[in-house]
N, C-alpha and C positions, 0 to 999 in steps of 0.2 A: 503493499498498500505506501501511493509515493506521502509525503511529508511522515513517518510516520515517529519522527523524531524531535521536528521543526516547520513549523509552513513559514515563509516571511512575506511581508505584504511588499509590493519592491512598484513606486510613484515613479512614476521617468516623464518626460516633456514628448507627447505625439509624433518632437522631431529624432527623438532619441532610439540609435540599431544600434547600439552599442553595451548596451548597463546591463541588458538582458539574456543575451549571451553569457556575459564574465561572468553575473554572478553565476548561470547553471552550473558552466566551466569552473568555479569555486564547492562548489555547494558537495559536501559530505553528505556521502549512503543514510538516504532518510527523511532531509532536507529537502523541500521544498520549494520552488521559487510562485508566488502567485504577484502577475503583477496591473496592472493598471493605470491607464494616461492622463497627461492633461497637455491641452493645446499649447500648443504655442509652436512658431513655424518661424516667425520673424521671434529674432536675438534680440528681443531692447530691452531696456529700463523694466518702460510701461509696461508690457506681457511680459517678464520674469516677476514685476506685481501684482500682477489678475491671474500668474498660476498661480496663486495660494486659494481665491476663489475655487479653480476643477482639483485640487488636492483636497479637498476637504469630500466634496464629493466623491475622485478617489480612495481615501480611504475609510467610506461609511461601507463604499462597495467592497473594499479589501474585507471588514469586519463582517463581513455575512461572508467569507471566506473559511471563520476562525483562524486566523491570523495567528500565531503566536507577536509579534514580530514587524511596524511597520519601519520601512526604507523612505525616505523620501531621496529619492534616485537626484537632484539638481543642485551640482554644487553651487555655479552664480545665481539659481535663483535664493537659495538660501542665506545665503550674504547676500544682493541686490541690495538692502539697507539699513549694511554693517552692522560689526559689531554686533552679539546677541540677537540677529536676527534667528541663526538656525534655534537657537534655544525657543524664539515665540514662535517659530513654523511647529515644531514638535508638542509645544504646550496646547494650539492650538484643534491640531492634527488628532491630537488625544484625546481630547474635552469631547471632537465630534463623532470620534469611535470608538471610547473607550479602550483603545490598546494603545504600547508603550512605543510611542514614535523616537527613531534620531534622526538626522538629514546627515547625505555626505561630505557634509561640513564640520558639524561636529566629527563622526569622525577623525575626521584629517586631522582637525585640530587635537585628539585623543581627550574628547570630555566628556566621552558617551560614560 
């Protein structure tokens, strides 16, 4: 059975084509990846900020799949409003989904 060890919810921009394959490649046996997408075709500051709205809906849908954790997979999108925005996004998505959420920039900064 897929995800017997853990289920990871991954939220990525709709134009991202690398993160899903990378997560599947790195996932150990028994860990499955479930992906939801946020609209993003033109990478602008405004579009990156607007993704937060799409991320809320994506987090709710991933909660339906009973994932154990959610990864907000857009580094630029989690830094666009400056220091601490990564934590703000995590808190917002946790509020909407009820599931622990981290961002790529939080992971890179080692503040998980």
